[in-house]
N, CA, C and O atoms as a DFTB+ gen file, in Angstrom:
316 C
 N C O
     1  1      16.656      31.571      -1.526
     2  2      16.421      31.138      -1.032
     3  2      14.531      30.930      -0.630
     4  3      13.992      30.198       0.199
     5  1      13.975      31.845      -1.548
     6  2      12.627      31.961      -1.510
     7  2      12.410      30.446      -2.445
     8  3      11.564      29.788      -1.839
     9  1      12.737      29.927      -3.303
    10  2      12.641      28.848      -3.853
    11  2      12.551      27.657      -2.902
    12  3      11.567      26.923      -2.818
    13  1      13.682      27.539      -2.191
    14  2      13.819      26.686      -1.068
    15  2      12.324      26.541       0.016
    16  3      11.767      25.546       0.480
    17  1      12.059      27.864       0.123
    18  2      10.681      27.463       1.273
    19  2       9.566      27.624       0.127
    20  3       8.491      27.181       0.531
    21  1       9.510      28.079      -1.062
    22  2       8.471      26.969      -1.948
    23  2       8.062      25.893      -2.016
    24  3       6.941      25.394      -2.107
    25  1       9.600      25.341      -1.939
    26  2       9.815      23.824      -2.071
    27  2       8.975      23.180      -0.920
    28  3       7.978      22.476      -1.077
    29  1       9.559      23.547       0.280
    30  2       9.182      23.212       1.618
    31  2       7.479      23.100       2.039
    32  3       6.815      22.248       2.630
    33  1       7.084      24.776       1.236
    34  2       5.885      24.514       1.572
    35  2       4.820      23.759       0.722
    36  3       3.650      23.700       1.099
    37  1       5.348      23.056      -0.690
    38  2       4.905      21.972      -1.969
    39  2       4.702      20.839      -0.831
    40  3       3.684      20.312      -0.382
    41  1       6.192      20.661      -0.519
    42  2       6.008      19.571       0.240
    43  2       5.187      19.276       1.568
    44  3       4.707      18.196       1.913
    45  1       5.146      20.326       2.138
    46  2       4.337      20.484       3.409
    47  2       2.917      20.068       2.987
    48  3       2.444      19.005       3.389
    49  1       2.231      20.903       2.176
    50  2       0.880      20.464       1.660
    51  2       0.646      19.363       1.099
    52  3      -0.438      18.808       1.280
    53  1       1.708      18.766       0.223
    54  2       1.148      17.086      -0.572
    55  2       1.522      16.158       1.130
    56  3       0.948      15.087       1.329
    57  1       2.356      16.648       2.042
    58  2       2.201      15.675       3.087
    59  2       1.212      15.476       3.912
    60  3       0.851      14.385       4.354
    61  1       0.717      16.608       4.153
    62  2      -0.648      17.074       4.914
    63  2      -1.642      16.341       4.260
    64  3      -2.679      16.061       4.861
    65  1      -1.425      15.937       2.909
    66  2      -2.542      14.980       2.707
    67  2      -2.533      13.375       2.534
    68  3      -3.410      12.576       2.207
    69  1      -1.635      13.285       2.771
    70  2      -1.033      11.918       3.243
    71  2      -1.921      11.314       4.938
    72  3      -2.185      12.084       5.862
    73  1      -2.190       9.972       4.937
    74  2      -3.260      10.018       6.142
    75  2      -1.990       9.657       7.031
    76  3      -0.927       9.319       6.509
    77  1      -2.140       9.734       8.185
    78  2      -0.968       9.360       9.514
    79  2      -0.763       8.311       9.826
    80  3       0.245       8.052      10.484
    81  1      -1.939       7.050       9.339
    82  2      -2.286       5.916       9.556
    83  2      -1.197       5.359       8.479
    84  3      -0.428       4.492       8.893
    85  1      -1.078       5.783       7.159
    86  2       0.105       5.192       6.188
    87  2       1.198       5.363       6.626
    88  3       2.133       4.603       6.371
    89  1       1.286       6.337       7.328
    90  2       3.159       6.235       7.680
    91  2       3.163       5.340       9.130
    92  3       4.203       4.724       9.361
    93  1       2.222       5.252       9.968
    94  2       2.603       4.129      10.982
    95  2       2.618       2.618      10.375
    96  3       3.338       1.821      10.976
    97  1       1.928       2.166       9.292
    98  2       2.152       1.425       8.592
    99  2       3.313       1.043       8.073
   100  3       3.759      -0.104       8.030
   101  1       3.778       1.990       7.693
   102  2       4.919       2.182       6.802
   103  2       6.169       1.578       7.698
   104  3       7.014       0.720       7.445
   105  1       5.902       2.447       8.917
   106  2       7.075       2.280       9.610
   107  2       6.975       1.027      10.782
   108  3       7.845       0.737      11.604
   109  1       5.788       0.452      10.616
   110  2       5.985      -0.482      11.647
   111  2       5.984      -1.987      11.166
   112  3       5.689      -2.998      11.803
   113  1       6.424      -1.831       9.774
   114  2       6.331      -3.000       8.684
   115  2       7.908      -3.899       9.196
   116  3       8.865      -3.420       8.588
   117  1       8.302      -5.018      10.126
   118  2       9.379      -5.325      10.536
   119  2       9.371      -6.903       9.672
   120  3      10.320      -7.400       9.066
   121  1       8.022      -7.456       9.841
   122  2       8.140      -8.978       9.577
   123  2       7.600      -9.245       7.841
   124  3       6.874      -8.605       7.081
   125  1       8.315     -10.419       7.733
   126  2       8.379     -10.848       6.167
   127  2       7.620     -12.290       6.349
   128  3       7.678     -13.174       7.204
   129  1       6.769     -12.076       4.954
   130  2       6.233     -13.473       4.354
   131  2       6.919     -14.114       3.142
   132  3       6.809     -13.546       2.055
   133  1       7.529     -15.108       3.230
   134  2       7.872     -15.473       1.973
   135  2       6.931     -16.610       1.777
   136  3       6.338     -17.204       2.677
   137  1       6.845     -16.903       0.184
   138  2       6.110     -17.555      -0.536
   139  2       6.182     -17.821      -1.692
   140  3       6.158     -16.859      -2.460
   141  1       6.307     -19.312      -2.325
   142  2       6.888     -19.288      -3.752
   143  2       5.683     -19.416      -4.399
   144  3       4.665     -20.033      -4.085
   145  1       6.022     -18.577      -5.577
   146  2       4.942     -18.341      -7.176
   147  2       5.994     -18.688      -8.225
   148  3       7.193     -18.510      -8.007
   149  1       5.497     -19.213      -9.428
   150  2       6.214     -19.079     -10.615
   151  2       6.551     -17.971     -10.961
   152  3       6.075     -16.973     -10.418
   153  1       7.650     -17.887     -12.161
   154  2       8.447     -16.637     -12.303
   155  2       7.427     -15.838     -13.060
   156  3       7.473     -14.610     -12.988
   157  1       6.402     -16.509     -13.866
   158  2       5.197     -15.812     -14.808
   159  2       3.969     -15.172     -13.606
   160  3       3.457     -14.068     -13.791
   161  1       3.665     -15.911     -12.571
   162  2       2.925     -15.235     -11.384
   163  2       3.415     -13.909     -10.818
   164  3       2.681     -12.943     -10.608
   165  1       5.023     -13.965     -10.542
   166  2       5.659     -12.999     -10.136
   167  2       5.311     -11.862     -10.990
   168  3       4.971     -10.757     -10.568
   169  1       5.400     -12.144     -12.006
   170  2       5.711     -10.660     -13.309
   171  2       4.099     -10.377     -12.970
   172  3       3.845      -9.392     -12.277
   173  1       3.304     -10.989     -13.314
   174  2       2.005     -10.844     -13.396
   175  2       1.338      -9.830     -12.000
   176  3       0.580      -8.860     -11.989
   177  1       1.874     -10.417     -11.163
   178  2       1.704      -9.320      -9.927
   179  2       2.421      -8.602      -9.652
   180  3       2.140      -8.008      -8.611
   181  1       3.586      -8.241     -10.260
   182  2       4.349      -7.247     -10.252
   183  2       3.850      -6.248     -11.420
   184  3       4.086      -5.052     -11.248
   185  1       3.248      -6.608     -12.472
   186  2       2.494      -6.116     -13.402
   187  2       1.323      -5.224     -13.057
   188  3       1.196      -4.019     -13.275
   189  1       0.424      -6.144     -12.424
   190  2      -0.493      -5.318     -11.519
   191  2      -0.348      -4.488     -10.759
   192  3      -1.102      -3.520     -10.667
   193  1       0.615      -4.680     -10.078
   194  2       0.687      -3.859      -8.813
   195  2       0.949      -2.308      -9.726
   196  3       0.163      -1.360      -9.720
   197  1       2.225      -2.375     -10.454
   198  2       2.432      -1.237     -11.114
   199  2       1.561      -0.368     -11.787
   200  3       1.650       0.858     -11.852
   201  1       0.438      -1.339     -12.441
   202  2      -0.751      -0.704     -12.970
   203  2      -1.546       0.315     -12.106
   204  3      -2.203       1.276     -12.509
   205  1      -1.354      -0.082     -10.896
   206  2      -2.508       0.604      -9.690
   207  2      -1.468       1.745      -9.075
   208  3      -1.970       2.606      -8.353
   209  1      -0.059       1.785      -9.328
   210  2       1.169       2.917      -9.053
   211  2       1.283       2.388      -7.726
   212  3       1.582       3.229      -6.878
   213  1       1.140       1.337      -7.368
   214  2       1.738       0.322      -6.127
   215  2       2.947      -0.451      -6.105
   216  3       3.430      -1.087      -7.042
   217  1       3.412      -0.320      -4.861
   218  2       4.703      -1.752      -4.405
   219  2       3.683      -2.998      -4.541
   220  3       2.502      -3.169      -4.239
   221  1       4.600      -3.714      -5.082
   222  2       4.251      -5.637      -4.703
   223  2       3.509      -5.788      -3.400
   224  3       2.504      -6.499      -3.371
   225  1       3.899      -5.223      -2.420
   226  2       3.662      -5.645      -1.260
   227  2       2.338      -4.611      -0.689
   228  3       1.523      -5.177       0.040
   229  1       2.145      -3.371      -0.946
   230  2       0.841      -2.530      -1.108
   231  2       0.002      -3.284      -1.848
   232  3      -1.006      -3.669      -1.256
   233  1       0.109      -3.544      -2.763
   234  2      -0.704      -4.331      -3.939
   235  2      -1.393      -5.887      -2.967
   236  3      -2.557      -6.099      -2.626
   237  1      -0.377      -6.593      -2.786
   238  2      -0.848      -7.642      -2.025
   239  2      -1.916      -7.261      -0.631
   240  3      -3.046      -7.704      -0.425
   241  1      -1.122      -6.301       0.199
   242  2      -2.219      -5.973       1.295
   243  2      -3.242      -5.392       0.956
   244  3      -4.171      -5.371       1.764
   245  1      -3.378      -4.805      -0.214
   246  2      -4.713      -4.344      -0.812
   247  2      -5.579      -5.484      -1.201
   248  3      -6.786      -5.419      -0.965
   249  1      -5.300      -6.044      -1.511
   250  2      -6.044      -7.659      -2.219
   251  2      -6.246      -8.071      -0.897
   252  3      -7.406      -8.336      -0.582
   253  1      -5.157      -8.207       0.142
   254  2      -5.795      -9.165       1.647
   255  2      -6.789      -8.029       2.019
   256  3      -7.829      -8.632       2.286
   257  1      -6.991      -6.802       2.164
   258  2      -8.027      -5.990       3.063
   259  2      -9.331      -6.396       1.964
   260  3     -10.289      -6.960       2.494
   261  1      -9.395      -6.185       0.745
   262  2     -10.487      -6.549       0.132
   263  2     -11.107      -7.749       0.103
   264  3     -12.305      -7.960      -0.088
   265  1      -9.991      -8.746       0.356
   266  2     -11.078     -10.251       0.765
   267  2     -11.439      -9.973       2.325
   268  3     -12.629      -9.847       2.614
   269  1     -10.635      -9.893       3.150
   270  2     -11.407      -9.814       4.525
   271  2     -12.574      -8.960       4.260
   272  3     -13.674      -9.494       4.401
   273  1     -12.540      -8.050       3.994
   274  2     -14.147      -7.227       3.780
   275  2     -14.856      -7.937       3.223
   276  3     -15.919      -8.050       3.834
   277  1     -14.809      -8.531       2.283
   278  2     -15.721      -9.657       1.376
   279  2     -16.078     -10.675       2.462
   280  3     -17.262     -10.950       2.661
   281  1     -15.241     -11.161       3.066
   282  2     -15.552     -12.133       3.533
   283  2     -16.470     -11.940       5.115
   284  3     -17.359     -12.677       5.541
   285  1     -15.885     -10.676       5.765
   286  2     -16.758     -10.095       6.512
   287  2     -18.451      -9.710       6.030
   288  3     -19.376     -10.062       6.763
   289  1     -18.618      -9.220       5.182
   290  2     -19.861      -9.260       4.635
   291  2     -20.751     -10.034       4.273
   292  3     -21.963      -9.847       4.382
   293  1     -20.090     -11.155       3.718
   294  2     -20.513     -12.638       3.393
   295  2     -20.939     -13.286       4.490
   296  3     -21.873     -14.087       4.445
   297  1     -20.235     -12.969       5.664
   298  2     -20.537     -14.217       7.053
   299  2     -21.334     -13.150       8.078
   300  3     -21.590     -13.540       9.217
   301  1     -21.733     -11.757       7.645
   302  2     -22.368     -10.990       8.588
   303  2     -21.795     -10.115       9.672
   304  3     -22.284      -9.658      10.706
   305  1     -20.118      -9.986       8.884
   306  2     -19.660      -9.144       9.823
   307  2     -18.759      -9.645      10.900
   308  3     -18.004      -8.894      11.517
   309  1     -18.874     -11.252      11.172
   310  2     -18.108     -11.696      12.204
   311  2     -16.358     -11.857      12.217
   312  3     -15.588     -11.965      13.172
   313  1     -16.137     -11.828      10.941
   314  2     -14.445     -12.249      10.725
   315  2     -13.729     -10.548      11.175
   316  3     -12.512     -10.367      11.160
């Protein structure tokens, strides 16, 4: 029983470090976007995502956030 409690505490400590907005984003994903890429592009995207320890979705959304931030910066914050 003590082992289960330690395991739970470890999980609790780990989960406490995850920002709440991460859970909200993950639970709210109900829409899909489909687009065509070559098999080579698909493999490249998957390798890149894996190299960062991300899913393909999280990798592409991260790139989207970076692109928006860069566009906002270059436009003086109007995006």
